[in-house]
C-alpha positions in Angstrom: -6.4 6.5 -14.4 -2.7 6.7 -13.8 -0.7 3.5 -13.1 0.8 3.3 -9.6 4.4 2.3 -9.6 6.4 0.7 -6.9 8.6 3.2 -5.2 6.3 6.2 -6.0 6.1 8.6 -3.1 3.1 10.8 -2.5 2.2 13.2 0.4 -0.9 12.6 2.6 -3.1 15.5 3.8 -1.0 15.5 6.9 2.2 16.4 5.2 3.6 12.9 5.5 5.5 11.3 2.7 4.5 7.7 1.8 5.9 5.2 -0.3 4.3 2.7 -2.5 5.9 -0.8 -1.5 3.9 -3.3 -3.6 0.9 -3.3 -6.0 -1.6 -6.1 -6.7 -4.6 -6.2 -8.8 -7.5 -8.3 -7.6 -11.1 -9.0 -8.9 -10.7 -5.7 -11.0 -9.5 -3.6 -8.2 -6.0 -2.0 -7.7 -4.5 -2.3 -4.2 -1.2 -0.9 -2.8 0.7 -1.6 0.2 2.5 1.6 1.6 4.5 2.8 4.4 5.7 6.1 5.7 9.0 7.3 3.9 10.5 8.3 7.4 10.0 5.0 8.9 11.5 3.2 5.9 14.6 5.3 6.0 15.4 4.9 9.7 17.4 2.0 10.6 15.0 0.7 13.3 14.6 -3.1 14.6 10.9 -2.6 15.1 8.6 -4.0 12.7 7.5 -1.1 9.9 3.9 -0.4 9.7 2.6 -1.1 6.3 -1.0 0.0 5.3 -3.1 -1.4 2.5 -5.3 1.0 0.4 -7.5 0.6 -2.6 -7.2 2.8 -5.6 -10.4 4.1 -6.8 -11.7 4.8 -10.5 -10.2 8.4 -10.1 -6.7 7.2 -9.1 -7.3 8.3 -5.4 -6.4 6.1 -2.4 -9.4 5.0 -0.2 -9.4 2.8 2.8 -10.5 -0.8 2.7 -13.9 -1.0 4.3 -14.4 -4.3 5.5 -12.5 -7.2 7.4 -13.0 -9.7 4.4 -11.6 -7.6 1.9 -8.7 -6.5 4.1 -7.9 -10.2 4.8 -7.8 -11.3 1.2 -5.7 -8.3 0.2 -3.4 -8.8 3.0 -2.9 -12.5 2.2 -2.2 -11.5 -1.5 0.6 -9.2 -0.4 1.9 -11.7 1.9 2.5 -14.0 -1.0 4.2 -11.2 -3.0 6.5 -10.4 -0.2 7.4 -14.1 0.2 8.3 -14.4 -3.6 10.8 -11.4 -3.2 
């Protein structure tokens, strides 16, 4: 499995570029916070949508499947962002 790096950009199935904003390892699983490159490059006053994804064993991104897991991941990323 390849390591995911902050700043890495990939293209989703709809052809949209997505940038990795943060990476966290929890309970043996890697998670990433990502945002659309187009939104990140625009100077907008609105909040930017950030999505959390799980990295599976093949290195592919998958959705977080339950609310409890999402809440744990969201809290971990909040702590990372407050440190910066």
